[in-house]
C-alpha positions as CSV (number, residue, x, y, z in Angstrom):
1,M,-25.7,348.8,-172.1
2,P,-25.5,350.0,-168.5
3,A,-22.1,351.4,-167.6
4,D,-22.3,349.4,-164.3
5,Y,-24.3,346.2,-163.9
6,F,-23.7,346.3,-160.1
7,R,-25.7,349.4,-159.2
8,R,-29.3,350.3,-159.5
9,L,-29.9,352.6,-162.5
10,E,-31.5,356.0,-162.3
11,K,-34.7,356.7,-164.1
12,H,-33.2,359.5,-166.3
13,E,-30.8,356.9,-167.7
14,L,-33.6,354.9,-169.1
15,V,-36.4,357.2,-170.1
16,R,-36.8,360.7,-171.5
17,E,-38.2,363.3,-169.2
18,G,-42.0,363.1,-168.6
19,R,-42.5,359.8,-170.6
20,P,-43.9,356.6,-169.1
21,L,-41.6,353.6,-169.1
22,E,-42.9,350.1,-170.0
23,I,-40.8,347.0,-169.5
24,D,-41.3,343.7,-171.4
25,L,-39.5,341.0,-169.4
26,G,-38.4,338.1,-171.6
27,C,-39.3,339.9,-174.9
28,G,-38.3,336.9,-177.0
29,D,-38.4,337.8,-180.7
30,G,-39.8,341.3,-179.9
31,K,-43.1,341.1,-181.7
32,F,-45.0,342.4,-178.7
33,L,-42.4,345.1,-177.9
34,L,-42.3,346.4,-181.4
35,E,-46.1,346.6,-181.8
36,M,-46.4,348.4,-178.5
37,A,-43.6,350.9,-179.3
38,A,-45.2,351.6,-182.8
39,R,-48.7,352.0,-181.3
40,Y,-47.6,354.3,-178.4
41,P,-44.8,356.6,-179.6
42,E,-45.3,358.8,-176.5
43,R,-44.0,356.0,-174.2
44,D,-40.6,354.5,-173.9
45,F,-40.1,350.7,-174.0
46,I,-37.4,348.4,-172.8
47,G,-37.4,344.7,-173.7
48,V,-35.3,342.4,-171.5
49,E,-34.0,339.2,-173.1
50,R,-31.0,337.1,-172.2
51,L,-30.4,335.3,-175.5
52,L,-28.0,337.2,-177.7
53,G,-29.5,336.0,-181.0
54,R,-32.9,337.3,-180.1
55,V,-31.5,340.6,-178.8
56,R,-29.7,341.2,-182.1
57,K,-32.8,340.3,-184.1
58,V,-35.0,342.7,-182.1
59,C,-32.4,345.5,-182.3
60,K,-32.3,345.1,-186.1
61,R,-36.1,345.3,-186.4
62,I,-36.2,348.4,-184.1
63,G,-33.7,350.1,-186.5
64,K,-35.6,349.0,-189.6
65,L,-38.8,350.3,-188.2
66,G,-37.2,353.6,-187.1
67,L,-38.5,353.2,-183.6
68,T,-36.8,355.8,-181.3
69,N,-38.8,354.7,-178.2
70,A,-37.7,351.0,-177.9
71,R,-34.5,349.5,-176.7
72,V,-33.4,346.0,-175.6
73,L,-31.3,345.0,-172.6
74,R,-29.5,341.7,-172.8
75,L,-29.8,340.4,-169.2
76,E,-31.7,337.9,-167.1
77,S,-35.2,339.1,-166.1
78,R,-35.0,338.3,-162.4
79,Y,-31.7,340.2,-162.0
80,T,-33.0,343.1,-164.0
81,A,-36.1,343.5,-161.9
82,E,-34.6,342.8,-158.5
83,W,-31.3,344.7,-158.8
84,L,-30.9,346.9,-161.9
85,L,-34.1,348.9,-162.7
86,P,-34.8,352.0,-160.6
87,R,-37.5,351.9,-158.0
88,E,-40.9,353.6,-158.8
89,S,-39.9,354.2,-162.4
90,V,-42.0,351.7,-164.4
91,S,-45.6,352.5,-165.5
92,R,-46.3,349.1,-166.9
93,L,-44.4,345.8,-166.6
94,H,-45.3,343.0,-169.0
95,L,-44.5,339.3,-168.3
96,L,-45.9,337.2,-171.1
97,C,-45.7,333.4,-171.2
98,P,-42.7,332.8,-169.0
99,D,-41.5,329.2,-168.6
100,P,-44.0,327.5,-166.3
101,W,-41.5,324.9,-165.0
102,P,-44.3,322.3,-164.9
103,K,-42.6,319.6,-162.9
104,L,-43.2,319.9,-159.1
105,R,-39.4,319.6,-158.4
106,H,-38.8,322.6,-160.6
107,H,-41.4,325.0,-159.1
108,R,-38.7,326.8,-157.2
109,R,-37.3,328.0,-160.6
110,R,-40.6,329.7,-161.4
111,L,-40.1,333.5,-161.8
112,I,-43.2,334.4,-159.9
113,Q,-42.2,334.1,-156.2
114,E,-42.7,336.4,-153.3
115,E,-39.3,338.1,-153.7
116,F,-40.0,338.7,-157.4
117,L,-43.5,340.2,-156.7
118,Q,-41.8,342.5,-154.1
119,A,-39.3,343.6,-156.8
120,I,-42.1,344.3,-159.2
121,W,-44.0,346.3,-156.6
122,D,-40.9,348.3,-155.9
123,L,-40.3,349.0,-159.6
124,L,-43.8,350.2,-160.3
125,E,-44.6,353.9,-159.8
126,P,-47.8,354.6,-157.8
127,G,-50.7,353.5,-160.0
128,G,-48.3,351.3,-162.1
129,E,-49.5,348.1,-163.6
130,F,-48.2,344.5,-163.8
131,L,-49.6,342.4,-166.7
132,F,-49.1,338.7,-166.7
133,K,-50.2,336.0,-169.2
134,T,-49.7,332.3,-169.5
135,D,-51.3,329.3,-171.4
136,H,-50.5,326.9,-168.5
137,P,-53.6,326.6,-166.2
138,E,-51.7,325.2,-163.2
139,Y,-49.1,328.0,-163.4
140,F,-51.8,330.5,-163.6
141,E,-53.3,329.2,-160.4
142,W,-49.9,329.2,-158.8
143,V,-49.4,332.9,-159.7
144,E,-52.9,333.8,-158.5
145,G,-52.0,332.2,-155.2
146,K,-48.7,333.9,-154.9
147,V,-50.3,337.3,-155.8
148,A,-53.1,336.7,-153.2
149,A,-50.6,335.8,-150.5
150,F,-48.5,338.9,-151.4
151,G,-51.6,340.9,-150.9
152,K,-50.5,344.3,-152.2
153,F,-51.8,344.4,-155.7
154,E,-55.3,345.4,-156.8
155,R,-56.6,342.9,-159.4
156,L,-58.4,344.5,-162.3
157,D,-60.9,342.9,-164.7
158,W,-59.1,342.2,-168.0
159,P,-61.6,341.6,-170.9
160,E,-59.8,341.0,-174.2
161,D,-61.0,344.3,-175.7
162,A,-60.0,346.4,-172.7
163,F,-57.1,348.1,-174.6
164,F,-54.7,347.5,-177.4
165,Y,-52.5,344.5,-176.4
166,P,-50.7,342.7,-179.3
167,K,-50.4,338.9,-179.3
168,T,-47.0,337.3,-179.0
169,D,-46.0,334.6,-181.4
170,F,-46.4,332.0,-178.6
171,Q,-50.0,333.2,-178.1
172,L,-50.8,333.0,-181.8
173,L,-49.3,329.5,-181.9
174,W,-51.2,328.3,-178.9
175,E,-54.5,329.8,-180.1
176,S,-54.0,328.0,-183.4
177,E,-53.8,324.8,-181.3
178,G,-57.0,325.6,-179.5
179,K,-55.3,326.7,-176.3
180,T,-56.3,329.9,-174.5
181,L,-54.2,332.3,-172.4
182,Q,-55.2,333.5,-169.0
183,G,-54.1,336.8,-167.7
184,L,-53.7,338.9,-164.6
185,W,-53.9,342.7,-164.7
186,L,-52.6,344.0,-161.4
187,R,-52.2,347.6,-160.2
188,K,-50.1,349.2,-157.5
189,S,-52.2,351.6,-155.4
190,P,-51.9,355.2,-156.6
191,A,-50.9,356.6,-153.2
């Protein structure tokens, strides 16, 4: 728990010296976070989740698995990205299957907006990556448009076998129903 929710944290408060930091915004039940932390013990991971029951469940699983490189922050994703996390501190930020708010009158509630993309840009260290996935085709097109209009990220090709990337429970459920996920792999320029 941060000592003060009203100041931007320092990188040394979140990550051990010389280790990359990865953020899983909206980590849900923690499946993705736990698999990543187990696979990459040389990296530090923080899951961000606002629902207390989920946070408690993930924390218990972290303890049972003996993972020393994973933690969970109970807070809202937008606030965490825009106001709490230190600038140029994150090597990878994952946003998997956020609420697409499909009704037109709710589009203003969508997480991916210009201000949020700027916050992500500010959080990423040079060469840092933003990885986004959704099963909602219209939302994917919305995000592509917002990213293109923002104009700062380099879009990378993301074949399924590019690197280890565990599937969330949502992804497994949707794939069992014949749905597919679309993803964006974006990078901040290295210099």
